[in-house]
N, C-alpha and C positions, 0 to 999 in steps of 0.2 A: 464738586461736584462730580457723578459718577460717570462713566463714558458710559454710552448707551450703544452701542457695538460692540453685540455678541461673537468675540473668536468664535472663528468655525474648526472646528474640530477635525485634527486627521483622521484618514480612516488607522483602523488598526493593521499594521501589518505584524507579521509573523517573522521573528528572528531568523535567516539561515539555517540555524546549529533545528530549531522547533519543527520548522517545513522538514527539514530531511530525516527527521525521525518520525515524525508525525506519518510521511506519507511514506516511509518504512517498513513503520508496524503496520500503517492501515493495508498496504500495497500489499505484503507479504499473506495478513491473512487473508485477504481477499482473493489471489490466485491462488491458495489452499485449498478456502471456498469451492472456487471455481473449478478449481479440478476434480476435488471429491464430487462436489453434483455433476459435473460434466462424465465423470466416471462409472457413475452411480449407475449409466445408462447402456454399458458394457462395448462403447465400437475404440474398440483395439486395436483396427487399420489404421497403417498411413494416412490413408485419405482423412479418419475419424479424426485423429494427432492431428495436423493440421486446421482440419477444423476446430479443434480445441483451441490449438496454440490464437488464432485468428478471436475467438468470441473471451478470451483471457483480456487480448490487447484491447477488444471493442469496448468490454466491460468496462476496464479499469480506464479509458479514455473518457466513456460514458460518468464514471463516477468523478475525475479529477473535474468535467464541467461541471458535473451538479454543484462539488462541494465547491468549488469558485466560484459558480453562481451565487450561491447559497451564503458564502463571505463576503459578496459585494453585495447584497438585499440586506443581508441583517446587519451591516456596518450602517446604514442608510444617514452619511453623511455628505454631503455635496461631493461631485465627482468628476473628474480633468473627463477627457476626451475618450482617450486609453486607459481610464482604470477595469472597465471591466474585462476586458482582455488581459491585462497586467493581472488582472486576479487570478483570474483566473493559469492563465502559462506559470503561475507560480506555485498551481498542484502538478509541478511535473514530478516530485520523488516519490508520489506516488505511480503514476505511469512506470520511471525509470525502476521503481518494485517490483513491478511484474516480469520486468524481463526477461531474468533470470530462469521463470518459469514458461517463460512463451520458447524461451530459447528450445528447454530441455522437449517442451511439445514438438516445437516445429521440426529440433533436429532427430524427434525418433519421426515425425511424419515427412522428413525425407532421406527415410533409411540409413541413418548414423549409428541410431544403435535400435535395441527391441522397440519396438511401441506396447507391444503387452506390458505392462507393470511400469510404466513410465512414470507414473501419479505419487510410484511411493520414492522416487530418488525427489520428483518435486517436492513430496510434501516435507521431507527432509530437507531439503536444502530450503526451505523456508522457515520452517522454527531452528535451522542454525543461522539466518540473516536473525530471525527473532532472537534467540540467543544473544546474537552479536550485538545486535542495535541495544539491549537491556546490559551488558556487560560495559558498551563504551559510556552507556548515559552514568551510568554507574564507578566510573571511572571518574568521568567528567562535575562528578561531583564528589570527589575527594574519598570516593570511599578504599579503602585496602580491597587489595586483589582476591582476599578468599571471600569479602563480602559481594565481592562488583561480581562473582563468578555465580556468587547463589542466586544473586538479583538475575542475573541472567538467565541462570535455568527456572529461578519462576516467572519470567519473561516469557519463555518455551512453553513451560505447560500452558500458562493463562492461555498462549496462542492455540494449544495442543485442543483446550476447552473449550476455544470460540470454535473453531475447525467444525471438531467432533456434534457440537451444538448445533451447526449451520448444516453438515451433513445428515445431522437425525430429523432436524425439522423439516427438509426437503423430499 
């Protein structure tokens, strides 16, 4: 006789490596796209850069909230009391990935370096992060160093394409 009680499916949980890589890529592209969009308006004052830093951070938090909430809803499994908060909190890598850009913009806003042109170092920093993530994932996949460097370069190039496309669309 078959057991009539159905097993309750456990909600999908991303492993830490996957979550960090996803958040790192998403956050780096988001930060670059935001800097490109905000820089389009030509605000290069210190106050403008502090405002930009705040908006990059707010956008990352809103994106993490929306992404975490979407994961929670998409699972449609029975949930425990704090699962929604836990699912949203699992999006911390996305917010963390924008912090270098927030730091560059805020630093320009606080007068640590010139406010004009700070978007270029921010853009380069995020492309370097994308290269590094591509390199690391390729090495974790047992690729040779030359192959890993090529994969990292292709990942960085894809990031540039996405950011340029976002800037052109806006």
